[in-house]
C-alpha positions in Angstrom: 35.5 37.9 -50.3 38.9 36.8 -51.6 39.2 34.0 -54.2 40.8 31.8 -51.5 37.9 32.3 -49.1 35.4 31.7 -51.9 37.0 28.4 -52.8 37.2 27.3 -49.2 33.5 28.0 -48.7 32.7 25.8 -51.8 34.8 23.0 -50.4 33.1 23.3 -47.0 29.8 22.5 -48.6 30.9 18.9 -48.0 29.9 19.4 -44.4 26.2 19.3 -43.4 24.4 22.6 -42.9 24.1 22.4 -39.1 27.8 21.8 -38.8 28.6 24.7 -41.1 26.3 27.0 -39.0 28.0 26.0 -35.8 31.6 25.7 -36.8 32.0 27.0 -40.3 33.1 30.6 -39.6 35.6 29.4 -37.0 37.1 26.7 -39.3 37.2 29.2 -42.2 39.1 31.7 -40.1 41.7 29.1 -39.1 42.2 28.0 -42.8 42.6 31.6 -44.0 45.0 32.6 -41.2 47.2 29.6 -41.8 47.3 30.0 -45.5 50.4 31.6 -47.2 50.1 35.2 -48.3 48.7 35.8 -51.8 47.5 32.2 -52.1 44.5 31.9 -54.4 44.0 28.1 -54.4 43.6 25.8 -51.3 46.4 23.3 -50.7 45.3 20.0 -52.4 46.0 17.9 -49.2 44.1 20.4 -47.1 41.2 20.4 -49.6 41.1 16.6 -49.6 41.1 16.5 -45.8 38.2 18.9 -45.7 36.2 16.9 -48.1 36.8 13.6 -46.3 36.0 15.3 -43.0 32.8 16.7 -44.4 31.7 13.3 -45.7 32.4 11.8 -42.3 30.4 14.6 -40.6 27.5 13.8 -43.0 27.8 10.1 -42.1 27.6 10.8 -38.4 24.7 13.3 -38.9 22.8 10.6 -40.7 22.8 8.3 -37.6 20.0 10.1 -35.8 17.0 8.0 -34.7 16.6 4.2 -34.5 18.9 2.5 -37.0 16.6 -0.4 -37.7 13.6 1.7 -38.6 15.7 4.1 -40.6 17.3 1.1 -42.4 13.8 -0.1 -43.2 13.0 3.3 -44.7 16.2 3.2 -46.7 15.3 -0.2 -48.1 11.7 0.7 -49.1 13.1 3.9 -50.7 15.4 1.8 -52.9 12.6 -0.5 -53.8 10.3 2.4 -54.7 13.0 3.9 -56.9 13.4 0.5 -58.6 9.6 0.3 -59.2 9.6 3.8 -60.8 12.6 2.8 -62.9 10.5 -0.1 -64.2 7.8 2.3 -65.4 9.9 5.2 -66.6 10.8 3.9 -70.1 7.0 3.4 -70.8 5.9 6.9 -69.7 4.6 7.6 -73.2 2.2 4.6 -73.1 1.5 4.7 -69.4 1.8 8.4 -68.3 -0.7 8.1 -65.4 0.9 5.0 -63.9 4.4 6.4 -64.3 3.2 9.6 -62.5 1.6 7.6 -59.7 4.8 5.6 -59.3 6.8 8.8 -59.1 4.4 10.2 -56.5 4.9 7.0 -54.5 8.6 7.5 -54.5 8.3 11.2 -53.6 6.0 10.3 -50.6 8.5 7.7 -49.4 11.4 10.1 -49.8 9.6 12.8 -47.8 8.9 10.4 -44.9 5.1 10.0 -45.5 4.4 6.2 -45.5 0.7 6.6 -45.2 0.6 8.8 -48.3 2.9 6.5 -50.2 1.0 3.3 -49.4 -2.1 3.9 -51.6 0.2 4.8 -54.6 2.2 1.6 -54.1 -0.9 -0.5 -53.8 -2.6 0.9 -56.9 0.5 0.9 -59.1 1.4 -2.5 -57.8 -2.0 -3.9 -58.8 -1.6 -2.3 -62.3 1.9 -3.8 -62.6 0.7 -7.3 -61.7 -2.2 -7.0 -64.2 0.2 -5.9 -67.0 2.6 -8.7 -66.1 -0.2 -11.3 -66.3 -1.7 -9.9 -69.5 -4.9 -8.7 -67.8 -6.8 -5.4 -67.9 -7.3 -3.4 -64.7 -8.5 0.2 -64.1 -8.1 1.2 -67.7 -7.6 -0.3 -71.1 -3.9 -1.0 -71.8 -2.4 -2.3 -75.0 -0.3 -5.3 -74.0 2.6 -5.8 -74.5 3.6 -2.3 -73.6 6.6 -1.2 -75.7 9.1 1.4 -74.5 9.6 4.8 -75.9 13.2 5.3 -74.6 15.9 4.0 -72.3 15.4 0.3 -73.1 14.2 -2.0 -76.0 12.2 -4.6 -74.0 8.4 -4.6 -73.4 7.2 -3.9 -69.9 7.6 -6.9 -67.6 8.6 -9.1 -70.6 11.1 -10.9 -68.3 9.1 -10.7 -65.1 6.4 -13.0 -63.8 3.3 -11.8 -62.1 4.4 -13.6 -58.9 7.7 -11.7 -58.8 6.1 -8.4 -59.4 3.6 -9.1 -56.6 6.4 -9.9 -54.2 8.3 -6.7 -55.1 5.3 -4.4 -54.5 4.1 -6.5 -51.6 7.5 -6.1 -49.9 7.3 -2.3 -50.3 3.7 -2.2 -49.0 4.6 -4.3 -45.9 7.6 -2.0 -45.1 5.3 1.1 -45.5 2.7 -0.4 -43.2 5.4 -1.1 -40.6 6.7 2.5 -40.8 3.1 3.9 -40.7 2.4 2.0 -37.5 5.1 4.0 -35.7 4.4 7.3 -34.2 7.8 8.7 -35.2 7.8 10.0 -38.8 10.7 8.7 -41.0 13.3 11.2 -42.0 13.4 12.8 -45.4 15.7 11.4 -48.1 18.1 13.0 -50.5 16.8 14.2 -53.9 19.7 12.1 -55.4 17.3 9.2 -55.3 15.4 10.8 -58.2 18.6 11.2 -60.1 19.3 7.5 -59.7 16.0 6.4 -61.4 16.8 7.1 -65.0 20.2 5.4 -64.6 18.5 2.3 -63.2 15.9 2.4 -66.0 18.5 2.7 -68.8 19.4 -0.6 -70.5 22.8 0.8 -71.6 25.3 -0.8 -73.9 25.4 -4.6 -74.1 28.1 -6.1 -71.8 27.2 -9.8 -71.8 27.2 -12.4 -74.5 24.1 -12.3 -76.7 23.3 -15.9 -75.7 22.8 -14.9 -72.0 19.1 -14.3 -71.5 17.8 -11.1 -69.8 21.3 -9.8 -68.9 21.5 -7.3 -66.0 21.7 -3.7 -67.2 25.2 -2.3 -67.1 24.2 1.2 -65.8 22.0 -0.3 -63.2 24.7 -2.7 -62.1 27.3 0.1 -61.8 24.8 2.2 -59.9 24.0 -0.7 -57.5 27.7 -1.4 -56.8 28.4 2.3 -56.3 25.6 2.7 -53.8 26.4 -0.4 -51.9 30.1 0.7 -51.8 29.0 3.9 -50.2 26.8 1.9 -47.7 29.9 -0.1 -46.7 31.9 3.2 -46.2 29.1 4.8 -44.2 28.7 1.8 -42.0 32.3 1.8 -41.2 32.6 5.6 -40.6 29.4 5.9 -38.6 29.7 2.5 -36.9 26.0 2.1 -37.6 24.0 -0.9 -39.2 21.2 1.0 -40.9 22.8 1.0 -44.3 23.4 -2.7 -44.2 19.8 -3.4 -43.2 18.5 -1.2 -46.0 20.9 -3.0 -48.5 19.6 -6.4 -47.3 16.0 -5.4 -48.1 17.0 -4.3 -51.6 19.1 -7.5 -52.1 15.9 -9.5 -51.2 14.1 -7.7 -54.0 16.9 -8.5 -56.5 16.9 -12.1 -55.4 13.2 -12.4 -56.1 13.7 -10.9 -59.5 16.5 -13.3 -60.4 14.9 -16.3 -58.6 11.9 -16.4 -61.0 14.4 -17.5 -63.8 16.4 -19.9 -61.6 16.5 -22.6 -64.2 17.8 -20.2 -66.9 20.4 -18.3 -64.9 23.9 -18.3 -66.3 27.3 -17.7 -64.6 27.2 -13.8 -65.2 23.9 -13.7 -63.3 25.4 -15.5 -60.3 28.4 -13.3 -60.4 26.2 -10.2 -60.4 24.2 -11.5 -57.5 27.3 -12.5 -55.7 28.8 -9.0 -55.9 25.7 -7.5 -54.5 25.5 -10.0 -51.8 29.1 -9.6 -50.8 28.8 -5.8 -50.5 25.5 -6.2 -48.6 27.1 -8.6 -46.1 30.1 -6.2 -45.8 27.9 -3.2 -45.2 26.0 -5.2 -42.5 29.2 -6.6 -40.8 31.4 -3.5 -41.1 29.9 -1.6 -38.1 30.4 -4.5 -35.8 34.0 -5.3 -36.9 34.9 -1.6 -36.6 33.3 -1.5 -33.1 35.4 -4.5 -32.0 38.6 -2.9 -33.2 37.7 0.4 -31.4 37.1 -1.6 -28.2 40.5 -3.3 -28.4 
């Protein structure tokens, strides 16, 4: 294998595996035959075009199945990841509950709602108990202080009602998915990589007088994921990413709404950015469809 062919094969990893199996060799032959003699590096424009084309192929490949049910699964995956991010900094104090929350996310990601539901219910009950200062299942020293990633005690800025709604929303979504005969699709392992980013408090980026400021790494992650959802909705002309984003926005709204009387301008700006990208992700497929019809 020549260095040029090896580099082309690496770039073509942007395409989904079924596409590479069906068309990869043919595409690779065309690229190598059209390349200049003794070339060792792909042309930058050609490489960029391959990457964009691969991402578009992945977007189209992700549109299999009913978009609304798949969007529901996307939303509950994001909520389960957020729930695990809430427990992760306290893994030293609550190892069993952090593990159960991780198992809940894994079951959701692998498309097993019936398996994930008991984990969500049990960890949700424990979370509500900790938020309300009660003891449930085992003896827990309250407040639960973190070991890493953040400096705040567990659920120090969350009310029992908000925690109940968060886990209740996830449980309702799982019940709806479990009632269907069709099994949800599996999700990317990148969801696990997003958990520590969402759990990390990060550097301070708001004035110290602002209470419970949103985490900078989590905000950046949310904006990046919603931006990808907008692009996917446009390229694939499909509403599933907008629907999943709307479910996650509902969870964020509940989290902020419990402090409605203490919210400052940065909080509304944060929520407004998430809401804007969510609406854009939901509207983009329909606007793109109208332009295609014209």
